[in-house]
C-alpha positions in Angstrom: -68.7 111.2 165.1 -68.6 111.0 168.8 -66.1 113.0 170.8 -64.4 109.8 172.1 -63.9 108.6 168.5 -62.5 111.9 167.5 -60.1 111.9 170.5 -58.8 108.4 169.4 -57.9 109.7 166.0 -56.0 112.8 167.2 -52.3 112.4 167.6 -49.8 114.9 169.0 -46.9 115.8 166.8 -43.5 116.6 168.1 -43.1 119.8 170.1 -41.9 122.6 167.8 -38.8 122.9 170.0 -37.9 119.2 169.9 -34.3 118.6 169.0 -35.1 115.6 166.9 -35.3 117.5 163.6 -32.1 119.4 164.4 -30.2 116.2 165.1 -31.6 114.7 161.9 -30.3 117.7 159.9 -26.9 117.4 161.5 -26.9 113.7 160.6 -27.7 114.5 157.0 -24.6 116.6 156.9 -22.6 113.8 158.6 -22.1 116.3 161.5 -19.1 117.8 159.6 -18.9 121.4 158.3 -16.3 123.1 156.3 -16.6 126.7 154.9 -19.2 128.0 152.5 -17.2 129.7 149.9 -18.2 130.7 146.4 -21.5 128.9 146.5 -20.4 125.6 148.0 -19.0 123.8 151.0 -15.2 123.7 151.0 -12.7 121.8 153.2 -9.0 122.5 152.9 -6.6 119.6 152.7 -5.0 119.1 156.1 -7.2 121.7 157.8 -7.7 121.2 161.5 -11.1 120.6 162.9 -12.6 121.2 166.3 -15.7 119.7 168.0 -18.7 121.8 168.9 -20.5 120.5 171.9 -23.9 120.9 173.5 -23.0 122.7 176.7 -26.1 121.3 178.5 -25.1 117.6 177.9 -21.5 117.7 176.6 -22.5 115.7 173.6 -20.6 116.4 170.4 -22.9 118.2 167.8 -20.5 118.4 164.9 -16.9 118.8 163.7 -16.1 122.2 162.3 -13.2 123.0 160.0 -10.7 125.6 161.3 -10.2 128.3 158.7 -6.8 128.6 157.1 -5.1 131.5 155.4 -6.1 129.8 152.1 -9.7 129.7 153.1 -9.7 133.4 153.9 -8.0 134.2 150.6 -10.5 132.1 148.7 -13.4 133.7 150.5 -12.1 137.2 149.8 -11.5 136.4 146.2 -15.0 135.0 145.8 -16.5 138.1 147.5 -14.6 140.5 145.3 -15.8 138.6 142.2 -19.4 138.5 143.4 -19.3 142.2 144.4 -19.3 143.2 140.7 -22.5 141.4 140.0 -24.0 142.5 143.3 -23.4 146.1 142.5 -24.9 145.8 139.1 -28.2 144.5 140.6 -29.0 148.0 141.9 -30.8 148.7 145.2 -34.1 147.0 144.3 -32.3 143.9 143.0 -30.2 143.6 146.2 -33.3 144.2 148.3 -35.0 141.2 146.6 -32.2 138.9 147.8 -32.1 140.4 151.3 -35.9 140.1 151.6 -35.6 136.4 150.5 -33.0 135.8 153.2 -35.3 137.3 155.8 -38.2 135.2 154.7 -36.1 132.1 154.7 -34.9 132.8 158.3 -38.5 133.2 159.3 -39.6 130.1 157.5 -36.9 128.0 159.3 -37.0 129.9 162.6 -37.9 127.0 164.8 -35.2 124.8 163.3 -32.6 127.6 163.6 -33.6 128.4 167.2 -33.2 124.8 168.2 -29.8 124.6 166.6 -28.7 127.8 168.3 -29.9 126.5 171.6 -28.1 123.2 171.2 -24.9 124.9 170.2 -24.7 127.6 172.9 -26.9 126.4 175.7 -29.3 129.4 175.7 -32.9 128.8 176.8 -35.0 128.0 173.7 -37.2 130.9 174.6 -34.3 133.4 174.1 -33.2 131.8 170.8 -36.8 131.5 169.5 -38.2 134.8 170.6 -35.2 137.1 170.4 -32.1 135.9 168.5 -33.6 134.4 165.4 -36.3 137.0 164.9 -33.6 139.6 165.3 -31.6 138.0 162.4 -34.7 138.3 160.2 -35.3 141.9 161.3 -31.7 142.8 160.3 -32.2 141.4 156.8 -35.4 143.3 156.5 -33.8 146.5 157.7 -30.9 146.2 155.3 -33.3 145.3 152.4 -35.2 148.5 153.1 -32.0 150.5 153.0 -30.9 148.8 149.8 -34.2 150.1 148.2 -33.8 153.6 149.6 -30.1 154.1 149.3 -30.0 155.6 145.8 -32.8 158.1 146.5 -31.9 159.0 150.1 -28.1 159.2 149.6 -27.5 159.9 145.9 -23.8 159.6 144.8 
């Protein structure tokens, strides 16, 4: 194959920092978000919403539900119920979940960085190279402590 023929078959994909996929993800969710409580998205009846905007353009990104006292109570109740199972997992079991979260953040880091930049107006370089990797590092850090806690700090 000649170089000219090869060049004709090559196509550029979208830039990793393109906002296209982030906007498509927002559209899949109808650009409306409630609260993630007890394993699912919840929206309280009559709850107020507010718009989150891209500060660079002023465009509305999504509508976010304002938390109510009932939302907080439901989240606390769900957390207390989950705490019993979480504690029974032991350090290594909890670490597995935290490591999985860290890997998921890494896997979706480009997507998360673009969403973060759209939402707060930071340069993509800061979201991509500092903020999102730091999230993953925190999960790794706490996973490591979950594994060591019982031996390093018994009782």
